[in-house]
C-alpha positions in Angstrom: 124.9 78.8 79.5 122.2 77.9 82.1 123.5 80.5 84.5 123.2 83.2 81.8 119.7 82.0 80.9 118.6 82.2 84.5 120.0 85.8 84.7 118.1 86.8 81.6 114.9 85.3 82.9 115.3 87.1 86.3 116.0 90.4 84.5 112.8 89.9 82.4 110.8 89.2 85.6 112.2 92.2 87.3 111.5 94.4 84.2 107.9 93.2 84.3 107.6 93.9 88.0 109.2 97.4 87.5 106.8 98.2 84.7 103.8 97.2 86.8 105.1 99.3 89.8 105.6 102.3 87.5 102.0 102.1 86.3 100.7 101.7 89.9 102.7 104.7 91.0 101.3 106.8 88.1 97.7 105.8 89.0 98.3 106.4 92.7 99.7 109.9 92.1 96.5 111.0 90.4 94.2 110.1 93.3 91.3 109.5 90.8 90.4 106.2 92.4 90.6 104.6 95.8 94.0 103.3 96.5 94.0 99.5 97.3 96.4 98.7 100.2 97.0 95.2 101.5 98.8 94.4 104.8 100.6 91.0 104.9 101.3 89.8 108.5 104.5 88.0 109.2 105.4 86.2 112.5 108.7 88.0 113.1 110.0 85.9 115.9 108.1 82.6 115.3 106.5 82.7 118.8 103.1 81.3 119.7 102.2 84.7 121.2 102.7 86.4 117.8 100.8 83.6 116.0 97.8 84.1 118.2 97.9 87.8 117.7 98.1 87.5 113.9 95.1 85.1 114.0 93.1 87.9 115.5 93.9 90.5 112.8 91.2 91.3 110.2 90.2 94.2 107.9 88.7 96.1 110.8 92.0 96.2 112.6 93.3 98.7 110.1 90.1 100.8 109.9 91.7 103.7 111.9 94.2 104.2 109.1 91.4 104.4 106.5 89.5 106.9 108.6 92.7 109.0 109.1 93.3 109.3 105.4 89.7 110.1 104.8 89.7 112.9 107.4 93.1 114.4 106.3 92.1 114.3 102.6 89.0 116.3 103.4 91.1 119.0 105.0 93.0 119.4 101.8 90.0 119.4 99.6 90.6 116.1 97.9 87.5 115.3 95.8 88.0 111.5 96.3 85.7 110.5 99.2 87.6 107.3 100.0 91.4 107.9 99.4 92.3 104.3 100.3 91.1 101.0 101.4 93.2 98.7 103.7 92.7 95.0 103.7 94.3 92.2 105.7 96.3 89.9 103.4 97.4 86.3 103.9 99.9 85.5 106.6 103.4 84.9 105.3 106.1 82.6 106.5 108.8 84.0 104.3 110.6 87.1 105.5 111.7 90.1 103.3 115.4 90.6 102.6 116.9 92.8 105.3 117.9 96.4 104.1 121.6 97.2 104.0 121.6 100.0 106.6 124.7 102.0 106.1 125.4 100.3 102.8 126.4 102.1 99.6 124.3 103.0 96.6 124.8 99.8 94.7 123.9 97.7 97.8 120.7 99.7 98.2 119.7 99.3 94.6 120.4 95.5 94.7 118.3 95.3 97.9 115.5 97.2 96.3 115.5 94.8 93.4 115.6 91.8 95.7 112.7 93.2 97.8 110.5 93.9 94.8 111.2 90.4 93.5 110.5 88.9 96.9 107.2 90.8 97.2 106.2 89.6 93.7 106.8 86.0 94.7 104.9 86.3 98.0 101.8 88.3 96.8 99.1 85.7 97.2 96.2 88.1 98.1 92.9 86.6 96.9 91.2 89.8 95.7 91.8 92.9 93.6 95.5 93.5 92.8 96.9 95.8 95.5 98.6 99.0 94.4 100.5 99.2 97.7 101.7 96.2 99.7 102.7 96.6 103.3 104.6 93.6 104.8 104.3 93.8 108.6 106.6 91.6 110.8 105.1 91.3 114.3 107.2 90.7 117.4 106.4 89.8 121.0 107.4 92.9 122.9 108.5 90.7 125.9 111.1 89.1 123.6 111.9 92.2 121.5 111.4 95.5 123.4 113.2 97.3 120.5 112.6 96.8 116.8 114.6 97.4 113.7 113.8 100.4 111.6 110.8 100.1 109.2 111.1 101.2 105.5 108.9 102.3 102.7 109.9 101.9 99.0 108.4 104.3 96.5 109.7 102.3 93.6 107.5 99.3 93.9 105.0 100.8 96.4 106.2 98.4 99.1 106.4 99.0 102.8 108.3 96.8 105.3 107.1 97.4 108.9 108.3 96.0 112.2 105.5 96.1 114.8 104.6 94.8 118.2 102.1 91.9 118.6 100.0 93.4 121.4 96.5 94.8 121.2 97.2 97.9 123.3 100.0 98.8 120.9 97.8 98.7 117.8 97.5 102.5 117.7 101.3 103.0 117.5 101.6 100.2 115.0 99.0 102.0 112.8 101.1 105.2 112.9 104.2 103.3 111.7 102.2 101.6 109.0 100.7 104.9 107.8 104.1 106.5 107.9 105.7 103.9 105.7 102.6 103.9 103.4 103.1 107.6 102.9 106.8 106.9 102.0 105.7 104.6 99.2 103.6 107.6 97.9 106.5 110.0 97.8 106.4 111.6 101.3 109.8 112.3 103.0 110.9 112.1 106.6 110.6 115.3 108.6 112.8 114.7 111.6 116.4 115.1 112.6 118.2 111.8 111.9 120.6 112.6 114.7 118.2 112.9 117.6 114.9 111.8 116.0 113.2 115.1 117.0 110.8 116.7 114.5 112.3 119.3 112.2 110.8 122.8 112.2 108.6 123.8 110.5 107.6 120.9 108.3 107.8 118.3 111.1 105.4 120.2 113.3 101.7 119.6 113.3 101.0 123.2 114.0 104.2 125.3 113.2 102.3 128.5 113.7 101.2 127.8 117.3 102.0 130.5 119.9 103.6 129.3 122.1 105.1 126.7 119.8 105.5 124.2 122.7 103.9 121.9 123.7 102.3 120.5 120.5 99.4 118.1 121.0 99.9 116.2 117.8 102.6 114.9 115.5 103.2 115.5 111.8 103.1 111.9 110.7 106.3 112.0 108.7 108.1 113.4 111.8 106.7 110.6 113.9 106.9 112.3 117.3 104.9 115.0 119.2 107.2 118.0 120.1 106.5 118.7 123.8 109.6 121.0 124.3 112.8 121.8 122.4 114.4 118.8 124.1 111.5 116.3 124.3 109.3 114.6 121.6 106.9 111.7 122.4 105.8 108.8 120.2 102.1 109.2 119.3 99.8 106.5 120.7 97.4 106.3 117.7 96.1 107.9 114.5 94.2 110.6 116.5 97.5 112.1 117.5 99.0 112.6 114.0 98.2 114.8 111.1 99.4 115.2 107.5 101.3 118.5 107.2 101.2 120.8 104.2 104.6 119.7 102.8 103.6 116.0 103.0 100.3 116.8 101.3 102.3 118.4 98.5 104.6 115.5 98.2 101.8 113.0 97.8 100.0 115.2 95.3 97.1 116.2 97.5 97.9 119.9 96.8 99.9 121.5 94.1 103.2 123.2 95.0 102.9 127.1 94.8 
């Protein structure tokens, strides 16, 4: 009896969370108002190095992301002057449920529900209710030179990012955060999943360039700068990425022809 009651209560909570997420997605897709984004730092490896780094994070840390969206929106004629605002949220000790990479459809759905419930339980931001929540687990690069894949969940407007806790890597962290943020808004990946190189033409910042290589910037959903047919570099910061035409359509900045 009690087990069934707990399941019913959990389902009611998840239904409420899902309804709130649907309303937030609907508002976000219209771009009538500034999108409120909150970044929640997490100490990914529990080290003192990461703790000190997180202590130094503030709203200004994420200003390059705000400026990037403002600049790109202007290129596409978006009337909204300030597309989004990014704020530093409270640090969390709890970690999000790990995604089932390689899992089946039911596993992914179950993980999605668990993540949305976890995000609901760990949203203690003291300010306007965020429409998009990005949970960033920071790691000491000396201990973790390679990081797990980051994810962005459109249903729930939640991003889970793995990043490096080093000031000189803030730029590349911003690119990953912006990439996953765009996933929550409906943007799709534009790279080859086999070799991680940008797909032509949508994964190129300038697909009409002649010669095509080398490119000087990356399409943000491709994540790499195509230097040659066999080489693509990770961008160092927001000044090395752009939002391409297809991505702009996917996030409703321009209408599909």
